[in-house]
C-alpha positions, 0 to 999 in steps of 0.5 A: 390540583388540576388535571393537566392536558396531554396532547403530542407535540412534533418536534424539530430534533434540534430544537428539541436538543436545545430544550432539553440542555435549558430546561436542565440549565434551569433545573426543570423536565423539558415538558415543565420548561415548554410550558413555562416558556409557552405560559410567558409568552402567553403573558408578554403577548397579553392572551393570558391572565398574569400572576394574581390576576383573576381568569376572563 
């Protein structure tokens, strides 16, 4: 298993509340939901390999 990078994140409290509810609705922790959202955005922008593609 790959070790994940830790870093502090400052976020608007109102946005955090939205993420908390959204994560709960998706049965995820806030941390894993933020990672999921960022990964999906990176894939959509062509910055991250889509599932099944080799890392460049």
